[in-house]
C-alpha positions in Angstrom: 23.8 -19.5 -2.0 24.3 -16.6 -0.5 21.5 -15.3 2.1 20.4 -11.5 2.1 21.4 -9.1 4.6 19.0 -6.4 6.7 19.6 -3.5 8.5 18.1 -0.4 10.3 16.2 -1.9 12.9 16.1 -0.4 16.4 13.7 0.9 19.4 11.5 3.9 18.4 8.5 5.3 20.1 4.8 4.2 18.7 4.3 7.0 16.0 7.9 6.9 14.9 9.5 5.8 11.8 12.5 3.5 10.4 13.6 2.2 7.4 15.1 -0.9 6.7 17.4 -2.2 3.8 17.9 -5.6 2.6 21.0 -6.2 0.6 20.9 -9.3 -1.3 23.2 -11.2 -3.9 23.9 -9.9 -7.5 23.1 -12.0 -10.5 19.7 -13.0 -11.1 18.4 -10.1 -8.0 16.4 -8.0 -10.6 14.6 -11.1 -12.1 12.4 -11.9 -8.9 10.2 -10.1 -6.7 11.5 -9.8 -2.8 9.4 -10.2 0.2 9.5 -8.8 4.1 8.4 -10.8 6.8 7.8 -10.4 10.2 8.1 -12.6 13.5 8.1 -12.5 17.3 8.9 -15.0 19.5 6.4 -18.0 19.5 4.8 -16.9 16.5 4.5 -17.8 12.9 6.9 -15.7 10.6 4.1 -13.6 8.4 4.8 -11.7 5.0 3.8 -8.2 5.6 4.5 -7.0 2.0 6.2 -7.8 -1.4 7.7 -6.2 -4.3 8.0 -7.2 -7.8 11.0 -7.3 -10.0 10.9 -4.2 -11.5 9.6 -2.5 -8.4 6.6 -1.1 -10.0 4.2 -3.4 -8.0 3.7 -4.0 -4.4 1.4 -5.4 -1.8 1.0 -5.6 1.6 -1.0 -7.2 4.6 -3.7 -5.5 5.8 -1.9 -4.6 9.1 0.5 -2.4 7.6 -1.4 -1.0 4.2 -1.0 2.4 4.4 2.0 2.6 6.8 4.9 0.7 5.0 6.5 0.8 2.0 8.7 -1.3 -0.3 10.6 -0.3 -2.7 13.7 -1.3 -4.5 17.1 -0.2 -6.4 18.0 -3.1 -8.3 21.6 -1.4 -9.6 22.0 -1.4 -5.8 20.9 -5.3 -5.2 18.7 -3.6 -2.0 15.3 -3.6 -1.5 14.0 -1.5 1.2 11.0 -1.4 3.9 10.2 2.3 5.0 8.1 1.8 8.2 5.9 4.9 9.5 3.2 5.5 12.2 4.6 2.5 14.2 2.6 0.8 16.3 3.8 -1.8 19.3 1.8 -4.6 17.5 4.8 -3.8 14.8 7.4 -5.1 17.0 9.3 -8.2 15.8 12.5 -9.5 13.8 12.3 -8.0 10.1 13.7 -10.4 7.4 13.8 -10.1 3.3 13.4 -13.2 1.3 13.6 -13.8 -2.1 10.6 -15.4 -4.3 10.9 -19.0 -5.6 9.0 -17.6 -8.9 10.2 -14.7 -11.1 8.7 -11.1 -11.6 5.5 -11.0 -9.5 4.8 -9.5 -5.9 3.2 -12.3 -4.6 1.5 -12.6 -1.4 1.9 -16.6 -0.6 4.5 -16.9 2.1 5.2 -20.3 1.0 6.7 -18.9 -2.6 9.6 -17.4 -0.6 12.8 -18.9 0.6 16.7 -17.8 1.6 15.7 -15.2 4.4 18.1 -13.0 5.7 19.0 -13.0 9.5 16.7 -10.2 9.9 16.8 -7.0 12.1 15.1 -5.9 15.6 12.5 -3.6 15.4 11.1 -2.7 18.7 8.1 -0.2 18.9 7.6 1.1 22.6 3.7 2.6 23.8 
């Protein structure tokens, strides 16, 4: 299966913003939720947010709630992560993944598969 492709990462100062994009394959994209993960070297890859199939429901980890916003454009097979008020602890490789179950925006990380290679986000203090 074709993996998603992330873009939009970079170096930003604390308090700044970035918008990441995740381009997924077509076909059943619109039937499944999508998740955004963050990983740093030596640490576990953690789910930071999710969006359901239609885009009407989103869920977030407490560490990013109120600062990050997930959206999707099913016509473009793309999901976005808008990151505002960035903190140094937000630094990591951000990747998106497809939910194993249809429809829902699950915050169970073990229900995702087919991660992209990720895009690096570095936040300086």
